[in-house]
C-alpha atoms as a printed R data frame, in Angstrom:
    type eleno elety resid chain resno       x        y      z
1   ATOM     1    CA   MET     A     1 -45.924  -97.429 32.396
2   ATOM     2    CA   SER     A     2 -44.487  -99.071 29.273
3   ATOM     3    CA   LYS     A     3 -40.873  -98.504 28.399
4   ATOM     4    CA   LYS     A     4 -40.066  -96.483 25.304
5   ATOM     5    CA   LYS     A     5 -39.102  -98.795 22.433
6   ATOM     6    CA   ARG     A     6 -35.448  -98.577 21.512
7   ATOM     7    CA   ARG     A     7 -34.596  -97.763 17.926
8   ATOM     8    CA   ASP     A     8 -34.006 -100.746 15.644
9   ATOM     9    CA   ILE     A     9 -30.456 -101.460 14.529
10  ATOM    10    CA   PRO     A    10 -29.922  -99.920 11.075
11  ATOM    11    CA   HIS     A    11 -28.645 -102.026  8.175
12  ATOM    12    CA   PHE     A    12 -26.540 -100.174  5.622
13  ATOM    13    CA   LYS     A    13 -25.493 -101.174  2.109
14  ATOM    14    CA   THR     A    14 -21.774 -101.302  2.865
15  ATOM    15    CA   PRO     A    15 -20.531 -104.388  4.742
16  ATOM    16    CA   ILE     A    16 -18.864 -103.827  8.110
17  ATOM    17    CA   ILE     A    17 -15.790 -105.429  9.646
18  ATOM    18    CA   GLU     A    18 -15.765 -105.751 13.430
19  ATOM    19    CA   THR     A    19 -12.098 -105.158 14.269
20  ATOM    20    CA   HIS     A    20 -12.166 -105.752 18.039
21  ATOM    21    CA   CYS     A    21 -14.407 -107.881 20.240
22  ATOM    22    CA   HIS     A    22 -14.187 -110.811 22.642
23  ATOM    23    CA   LEU     A    23 -16.421 -113.599 21.358
24  ATOM    24    CA   ASP     A    24 -14.941 -116.136 23.750
25  ATOM    25    CA   TYR     A    25 -16.696 -114.354 26.631
26  ATOM    26    CA   LEU     A    26 -20.021 -115.699 25.307
27  ATOM    27    CA   ASP     A    27 -21.439 -119.160 25.879
28  ATOM    28    CA   GLN     A    28 -22.226 -121.244 22.776
29  ATOM    29    CA   ALA     A    29 -25.933 -120.353 22.602
30  ATOM    30    CA   ASP     A    30 -25.250 -116.629 22.949
31  ATOM    31    CA   LEU     A    31 -22.446 -116.890 20.402
32  ATOM    32    CA   GLU     A    32 -24.706 -118.428 17.771
33  ATOM    33    CA   ILE     A    33 -27.354 -115.744 18.332
34  ATOM    34    CA   THR     A    34 -24.727 -113.000 18.189
35  ATOM    35    CA   LEU     A    35 -23.274 -114.264 14.923
36  ATOM    36    CA   ALA     A    36 -26.711 -114.611 13.326
37  ATOM    37    CA   LYS     A    37 -27.850 -111.127 14.385
38  ATOM    38    CA   SER     A    38 -24.540 -109.662 13.229
39  ATOM    39    CA   ARG     A    39 -24.936 -111.158  9.759
40  ATOM    40    CA   GLN     A    40 -28.467 -109.759  9.567
41  ATOM    41    CA   VAL     A    41 -27.209 -106.167  9.950
42  ATOM    42    CA   GLY     A    42 -24.283 -106.493  7.550
43  ATOM    43    CA   ILE     A    43 -21.372 -107.470  9.778
44  ATOM    44    CA   GLU     A    44 -19.266 -109.371  7.258
45  ATOM    45    CA   ARG     A    45 -16.216 -110.328  9.326
46  ATOM    46    CA   ILE     A    46 -15.402 -110.394 13.025
47  ATOM    47    CA   ILE     A    47 -11.975 -110.271 14.662
48  ATOM    48    CA   THR     A    48 -11.978 -111.727 18.166
49  ATOM    49    CA   ILE     A    49  -9.117 -110.662 20.383
50  ATOM    50    CA   ALA     A    50  -6.801 -112.618 22.664
51  ATOM    51    CA   VAL     A    51  -5.846 -111.099 26.019
52  ATOM    52    CA   SER     A    52  -4.366 -113.789 28.265
53  ATOM    53    CA   ALA     A    53  -2.519 -117.072 28.356
54  ATOM    54    CA   GLY     A    54  -5.844 -118.644 29.246
55  ATOM    55    CA   ASN     A    55  -7.670 -117.583 26.091
56  ATOM    56    CA   LEU     A    56  -5.032 -117.921 23.376
57  ATOM    57    CA   GLU     A    57  -6.357 -121.346 22.417
58  ATOM    58    CA   SER     A    58 -10.041 -120.419 22.749
59  ATOM    59    CA   VAL     A    59  -9.491 -117.545 20.314
60  ATOM    60    CA   MET     A    60  -7.726 -119.949 17.963
61  ATOM    61    CA   LYS     A    61 -10.673 -122.340 18.187
62  ATOM    62    CA   LEU     A    62 -13.160 -119.576 17.399
63  ATOM    63    CA   ALA     A    63 -11.087 -118.225 14.516
64  ATOM    64    CA   THR     A    64 -10.946 -121.641 12.883
65  ATOM    65    CA   SER     A    65 -14.600 -122.461 13.552
66  ATOM    66    CA   SER     A    66 -16.153 -120.090 11.023
67  ATOM    67    CA   ALA     A    67 -15.253 -118.530  7.686
68  ATOM    68    CA   ASN     A    68 -16.308 -115.136  9.055
69  ATOM    69    CA   ILE     A    69 -14.275 -115.117 12.284
70  ATOM    70    CA   TRP     A    70 -10.582 -114.246 12.608
71  ATOM    71    CA   GLY     A    71  -8.414 -113.789 15.674
72  ATOM    72    CA   THR     A    72  -5.281 -112.356 17.265
73  ATOM    73    CA   GLN     A    73  -2.703 -113.661 19.722
74  ATOM    74    CA   GLY     A    74  -1.219 -111.643 22.544
75  ATOM    75    CA   ILE     A    75  -1.137 -110.772 26.233
76  ATOM    76    CA   HIS     A    76  -3.026 -107.752 27.601
77  ATOM    77    CA   PRO     A    77  -1.127 -105.447 29.983
78  ATOM    78    CA   HIS     A    78  -3.385 -106.584 32.838
79  ATOM    79    CA   GLU     A    79  -1.916 -110.064 32.334
80  ATOM    80    CA   ALA     A    80   1.688 -108.998 31.721
81  ATOM    81    CA   GLU     A    81   3.042 -110.873 34.729
82  ATOM    82    CA   SER     A    82   1.801 -114.161 33.209
83  ATOM    83    CA   TYR     A    83   3.963 -113.696 30.103
84  ATOM    84    CA   THR     A    84   6.613 -116.425 30.004
85  ATOM    85    CA   PRO     A    85   8.834 -118.021 27.345
86  ATOM    86    CA   GLU     A    86   6.238 -120.794 27.120
87  ATOM    87    CA   VAL     A    87   3.441 -118.288 26.483
88  ATOM    88    CA   ASP     A    88   5.594 -116.494 23.932
89  ATOM    89    CA   ALA     A    89   6.104 -119.813 22.133
90  ATOM    90    CA   ILE     A    90   2.341 -120.405 21.970
91  ATOM    91    CA   ILE     A    91   1.747 -116.913 20.576
92  ATOM    92    CA   ARG     A    92   4.414 -117.391 17.917
93  ATOM    93    CA   ARG     A    93   3.157 -120.859 16.983
94  ATOM    94    CA   ASN     A    94  -0.472 -119.758 16.667
95  ATOM    95    CA   ALA     A    95   0.264 -116.414 15.017
96  ATOM    96    CA   VAL     A    96   1.465 -118.006 11.791
97  ATOM    97    CA   HIS     A    97  -1.980 -119.541 11.215
98  ATOM    98    CA   ALA     A    98  -3.890 -117.977  8.301
99  ATOM    99    CA   LYS     A    99  -6.838 -117.054 10.551
100 ATOM   100    CA   ILE     A   100  -4.638 -115.084 12.994
101 ATOM   101    CA   LEU     A   101  -4.297 -111.524 11.773
102 ATOM   102    CA   ALA     A   102  -2.336 -109.607 14.417
103 ATOM   103    CA   VAL     A   103  -0.397 -109.610 17.668
104 ATOM   104    CA   GLY     A   104  -2.639 -108.258 20.382
105 ATOM   105    CA   GLU     A   105  -4.115 -107.109 22.610
106 ATOM   106    CA   ILE     A   106  -0.845 -105.696 23.915
107 ATOM   107    CA   GLY     A   107   0.187 -102.421 25.500
108 ATOM   108    CA   LEU     A   108   0.171 -100.469 28.752
109 ATOM   109    CA   ASP     A   109  -2.517  -99.776 31.350
110 ATOM   110    CA   TYR     A   110  -1.519  -97.420 34.161
111 ATOM   111    CA   TYR     A   111  -5.139  -96.737 35.133
112 ATOM   112    CA   TYR     A   112  -5.750 -100.102 36.790
113 ATOM   113    CA   ASP     A   113  -2.097 -101.095 37.308
114 ATOM   114    CA   HIS     A   114  -2.988 -104.783 37.524
115 ATOM   115    CA   ALA     A   115   0.631 -105.588 36.639
116 ATOM   116    CA   ASP     A   116   3.890 -103.919 37.594
117 ATOM   117    CA   ARG     A   117   4.596 -101.064 35.179
118 ATOM   118    CA   ALA     A   118   8.139 -102.173 34.427
119 ATOM   119    CA   VAL     A   119   6.822 -105.644 33.588
120 ATOM   120    CA   GLN     A   120   4.123 -104.123 31.384
121 ATOM   121    CA   ARG     A   121   6.723 -102.153 29.449
122 ATOM   122    CA   SER     A   122   8.992 -105.168 28.996
123 ATOM   123    CA   VAL     A   123   6.162 -107.438 27.824
124 ATOM   124    CA   PHE     A   124   4.851 -104.751 25.470
125 ATOM   125    CA   GLU     A   125   8.308 -104.400 23.908
126 ATOM   126    CA   GLN     A   126   8.750 -108.164 23.590
127 ATOM   127    CA   GLN     A   127   5.416 -108.572 21.837
128 ATOM   128    CA   LEU     A   128   6.121 -105.691 19.490
129 ATOM   129    CA   GLN     A   129   9.304 -107.537 18.564
130 ATOM   130    CA   THR     A   130   7.238 -110.650 17.895
131 ATOM   131    CA   ALA     A   131   5.040 -108.658 15.509
132 ATOM   132    CA   ILE     A   132   8.118 -107.273 13.771
133 ATOM   133    CA   GLU     A   133   9.626 -110.723 13.321
134 ATOM   134    CA   LEU     A   134   6.353 -112.258 12.100
135 ATOM   135    CA   ASP     A   135   5.477 -109.223  9.948
136 ATOM   136    CA   LEU     A   136   2.077 -108.784 11.586
137 ATOM   137    CA   PRO     A   137   0.152 -105.668 12.649
138 ATOM   138    CA   VAL     A   138  -0.464 -105.003 16.338
139 ATOM   139    CA   VAL     A   139  -3.585 -104.272 18.382
140 ATOM   140    CA   ILE     A   140  -2.565 -101.866 21.143
141 ATOM   141    CA   HIS     A   141  -4.278 -100.995 24.420
142 ATOM   142    CA   THR     A   142  -3.082  -97.831 26.159
143 ATOM   143    CA   ARG     A   143  -4.671  -96.123 29.145
144 ATOM   144    CA   GLU     A   144  -3.142  -93.339 31.246
145 ATOM   145    CA   ALA     A   145   0.238  -94.279 29.756
146 ATOM   146    CA   ASP     A   146   0.685  -91.777 26.948
147 ATOM   147    CA   ASN     A   147   4.365  -90.961 27.483
148 ATOM   148    CA   ASP     A   148   5.603  -94.529 27.781
149 ATOM   149    CA   THR     A   149   3.413  -95.675 24.889
150 ATOM   150    CA   ARG     A   150   4.886  -92.943 22.730
151 ATOM   151    CA   ASP     A   151   8.469  -93.694 23.769
152 ATOM   152    CA   ILE     A   152   8.155  -97.423 23.145
153 ATOM   153    CA   LEU     A   153   6.462  -96.978 19.770
154 ATOM   154    CA   LYS     A   154   9.036  -94.359 18.770
155 ATOM   155    CA   ASN     A   155  11.769  -96.957 19.263
156 ATOM   156    CA   CYS     A   156  10.172  -99.665 17.124
157 ATOM   157    CA   SER     A   157   7.682  -98.060 14.766
158 ATOM   158    CA   THR     A   158   9.994  -97.901 11.770
159 ATOM   159    CA   SER     A   159  10.601 -101.665 12.044
160 ATOM   160    CA   LEU     A   160   6.903 -102.461 12.438
161 ATOM   161    CA   ASN     A   161   6.033 -102.686  8.757
162 ATOM   162    CA   ARG     A   162   2.363 -103.557  9.184
163 ATOM   163    CA   LYS     A   163   1.730 -100.971 11.948
164 ATOM   164    CA   GLY     A   164  -1.720 -101.678 13.425
165 ATOM   165    CA   VAL     A   165  -4.309  -99.969 15.581
166 ATOM   166    CA   ILE     A   166  -4.507  -98.157 18.885
167 ATOM   167    CA   HIS     A   167  -7.824  -99.659 19.882
168 ATOM   168    CA   SER     A   168 -10.604  -98.016 21.912
169 ATOM   169    CA   PHE     A   169  -8.744  -94.737 21.676
170 ATOM   170    CA   THR     A   170  -9.410  -92.488 24.687
171 ATOM   171    CA   SER     A   171  -5.992  -90.879 25.126
172 ATOM   172    CA   SER     A   172  -4.829  -87.343 24.393
173 ATOM   173    CA   VAL     A   173  -4.931  -85.537 21.076
174 ATOM   174    CA   ALA     A   174  -1.144  -85.345 21.325
175 ATOM   175    CA   LEU     A   175  -0.785  -89.135 21.452
176 ATOM   176    CA   ALA     A   176  -3.320  -89.464 18.652
177 ATOM   177    CA   GLU     A   177  -1.308  -87.093 16.475
178 ATOM   178    CA   PHE     A   178   1.880  -89.034 17.168
179 ATOM   179    CA   CYS     A   179   0.310  -92.411 16.390
180 ATOM   180    CA   LEU     A   180  -1.333  -91.122 13.226
181 ATOM   181    CA   ALA     A   181   1.959  -89.602 12.047
182 ATOM   182    CA   GLU     A   182   3.622  -92.987 12.621
183 ATOM   183    CA   GLY     A   183   1.025  -94.637 10.377
184 ATOM   184    CA   PHE     A   184  -1.213  -96.336 12.952
185 ATOM   185    CA   MET     A   185  -4.992  -96.537 12.788
186 ATOM   186    CA   LEU     A   186  -7.181  -95.437 15.692
187 ATOM   187    CA   GLY     A   187 -10.077  -97.681 16.746
188 ATOM   188    CA   PHE     A   188 -13.324  -96.105 17.950
189 ATOM   189    CA   ASN     A   189 -16.268  -97.794 19.641
190 ATOM   190    CA   GLY     A   190 -19.388  -97.100 21.699
191 ATOM   191    CA   ILE     A   191 -17.551  -94.599 23.903
192 ATOM   192    CA   THR     A   192 -18.037  -92.115 21.066
193 ATOM   193    CA   THR     A   193 -21.793  -92.167 21.757
194 ATOM   194    CA   PHE     A   194 -21.484  -91.412 25.499
195 ATOM   195    CA   ASN     A   195 -22.455  -87.937 26.692
196 ATOM   196    CA   SER     A   196 -19.232  -87.628 28.680
197 ATOM   197    CA   ALA     A   197 -16.909  -88.454 25.772
198 ATOM   198    CA   ASP     A   198 -16.319  -85.044 24.191
199 ATOM   199    CA   ASN     A   199 -12.569  -85.679 24.374
200 ATOM   200    CA   VAL     A   200 -12.907  -88.836 22.276
201 ATOM   201    CA   ARG     A   201 -15.142  -87.118 19.743
202 ATOM   202    CA   GLN     A   202 -12.488  -84.402 19.472
203 ATOM   203    CA   VAL     A   203  -9.955  -87.065 18.506
204 ATOM   204    CA   VAL     A   204 -12.395  -88.567 15.982
205 ATOM   205    CA   ALA     A   205 -12.795  -85.141 14.391
206 ATOM   206    CA   ALA     A   206  -9.011  -84.814 14.098
207 ATOM   207    CA   THR     A   207  -8.467  -88.325 12.698
208 ATOM   208    CA   PRO     A   208  -8.281  -88.677  8.905
209 ATOM   209    CA   MET     A   209 -10.970  -91.010  7.591
210 ATOM   210    CA   THR     A   210  -8.196  -93.090  6.053
211 ATOM   211    CA   GLN     A   211  -6.927  -93.927  9.569
212 ATOM   212    CA   LEU     A   212 -10.002  -94.915 11.577
213 ATOM   213    CA   LEU     A   213 -11.427  -98.335 12.347
214 ATOM   214    CA   LEU     A   214 -14.777  -99.471 13.719
215 ATOM   215    CA   GLU     A   215 -14.912 -101.736 16.762
216 ATOM   216    CA   THR     A   216 -17.199 -102.585 19.670
217 ATOM   217    CA   ASP     A   217 -14.873 -104.119 22.307
218 ATOM   218    CA   ALA     A   218 -17.914 -106.308 23.024
219 ATOM   219    CA   PRO     A   219 -19.214 -107.363 25.464
220 ATOM   220    CA   TYR     A   220 -18.126 -104.001 26.923
221 ATOM   221    CA   LEU     A   221 -18.891 -100.354 26.032
222 ATOM   222    CA   THR     A   222 -22.318 -100.788 24.473
223 ATOM   223    CA   PRO     A   223 -23.278  -97.728 22.401
224 ATOM   224    CA   VAL     A   224 -26.308  -95.540 22.907
225 ATOM   225    CA   PRO     A   225 -29.237  -96.331 22.498
226 ATOM   226    CA   TYR     A   226 -28.548  -99.812 23.930
227 ATOM   227    CA   ARG     A   227 -26.149  -98.762 26.653
228 ATOM   228    CA   GLY     A   228 -26.728 -100.900 29.742
229 ATOM   229    CA   ARG     A   229 -27.050 -104.127 27.768
230 ATOM   230    CA   PRO     A   230 -24.152 -106.450 26.910
231 ATOM   231    CA   ASN     A   231 -22.401 -105.195 23.803
232 ATOM   232    CA   ALA     A   232 -22.172 -107.168 20.537
233 ATOM   233    CA   PRO     A   233 -20.829 -106.694 17.000
234 ATOM   234    CA   TYR     A   234 -24.358 -106.101 15.693
235 ATOM   235    CA   TYR     A   235 -24.370 -102.675 17.397
236 ATOM   236    CA   LEU     A   236 -21.609 -101.428 15.086
237 ATOM   237    CA   PRO     A   237 -24.045  -99.511 12.821
238 ATOM   238    CA   PHE     A   238 -24.764  -97.094 15.694
239 ATOM   239    CA   ILE     A   239 -21.047  -96.402 16.088
240 ATOM   240    CA   ALA     A   240 -20.720  -95.849 12.346
241 ATOM   241    CA   GLU     A   241 -23.567  -93.320 12.439
242 ATOM   242    CA   THR     A   242 -21.891  -91.430 15.268
243 ATOM   243    CA   LEU     A   243 -18.518  -91.276 13.528
244 ATOM   244    CA   ALA     A   244 -20.155  -90.167 10.271
245 ATOM   245    CA   ALA     A   245 -21.955  -87.352 12.089
246 ATOM   246    CA   ILE     A   246 -18.696  -86.197 13.688
247 ATOM   247    CA   LYS     A   247 -16.885  -86.326 10.340
248 ATOM   248    CA   GLU     A   248 -19.879  -84.661  8.618
249 ATOM   249    CA   VAL     A   249 -20.111  -87.283  5.880
250 ATOM   250    CA   ASP     A   250 -22.782  -89.714  4.756
251 ATOM   251    CA   VAL     A   251 -22.658  -92.926  6.774
252 ATOM   252    CA   GLU     A   252 -22.127  -95.032  3.634
253 ATOM   253    CA   VAL     A   253 -19.048  -92.963  2.793
254 ATOM   254    CA   LEU     A   254 -17.720  -93.497  6.309
255 ATOM   255    CA   LEU     A   255 -18.425  -97.226  6.124
256 ATOM   256    CA   GLN     A   256 -16.751  -97.632  2.752
257 ATOM   257    CA   GLN     A   257 -13.577  -95.994  4.018
258 ATOM   258    CA   ALA     A   258 -13.596  -97.929  7.298
259 ATOM   259    CA   TYR     A   259 -14.007 -101.165  5.321
260 ATOM   260    CA   ARG     A   260 -10.991 -100.375  3.151
261 ATOM   261    CA   ASN     A   261  -8.974  -99.386  6.212
262 ATOM   262    CA   SER     A   262  -9.789 -102.700  7.878
263 ATOM   263    CA   LEU     A   263  -8.733 -104.625  4.786
264 ATOM   264    CA   ASP     A   264  -5.491 -102.689  4.546
265 ATOM   265    CA   VAL     A   265  -4.487 -103.309  8.159
266 ATOM   266    CA   PHE     A   266  -5.649 -106.867  8.732
267 ATOM   267    CA   PHE     A   267  -6.495 -108.541  5.418
268 ATOM   268    CA   SER     A   268  -3.968 -107.113  2.971
269 ATOM   269    CA   GLY     A   269  -2.606 -110.543  2.085
270 ATOM   270    CA   ILE     A   270  -5.938 -112.318  1.653
271 ATOM   271    CA   LYS     A   271  -8.555 -109.747  0.653
272 ATOM   272    CA   GLU     A   272  -8.569 -110.912 -2.971
273 ATOM   273    CA   THR     A   273 -10.349 -114.098 -1.911
274 ATOM   274    CA   GLN     A   274 -12.985 -112.308  0.153
275 ATOM   275    CA   ALA     A   275 -15.971 -110.143 -0.672
276 ATOM   276    CA   THR     A   276 -15.505 -107.378 -3.180
277 ATOM   277    CA   THR     A   277 -14.268 -104.127 -1.717
278 ATOM   278    CA   PRO     A   278 -16.889 -101.365 -1.967
279 ATOM   279    CA   ALA     A   279 -16.350  -98.808 -4.679
280 ATOM   280    CA   SER     A   280 -14.522  -95.644 -3.712
281 ATOM   281    CA   PRO     A   281 -16.858  -92.825 -2.624
282 ATOM   282    CA   GLY     A   282 -17.043  -89.799 -4.812
């Protein structure tokens, strides 16, 4: 029996910015294919995210290898116990490069608890201070750590001029409301297409369009209808369709706003030299 053909990836008029993926997890051949396929479906820019001391330099190399790739610098909560003064110095040195847009992926993860929670909190606070001092936005990971995430952000949010994004948001509506009130964006990915993710779709519905970002977190969290395959930035159009349906707007309207949001958070100092921002909807 032949398998049912999966739907082709749609290509919309509005360009798309991939705000969170991990390109360094691909080998060179897969990377070239991924970048080519992404361009074909309108992915204009890709931000690849640092997570560990071991990939700070590989993210830098990727970000400087292509005009369409940017990066971040930071230590994921899973790797918090590897954060040292030497690692901090590398982050600070690399983060002033024009192709590095944010400090991240930083935060708290009490679901897996790969690092001691007290260490996670300390490293999160130190990296938020780095972002404050360098005047950069942050890319935050939080899982099963709503209270501590809120308390830490409450202490520093007013000093964090560029704010940032709570990526792959799966936490409570209460934390979402707090983060939105503080001026952060919320990042949504393929989880929004999963049957079991009603809680995430509820947060999407409650999030103003002016405060949402599109991401894949590739190679993880592949959206329906390609769930089960490795994820990639070129699946972003499916996520955009899902968010537009939840927000009850045309997908082009959703994409135009998400594009502007991405520029505002990550490219505010350099967007004049890039592609023209889509016209405002309506």
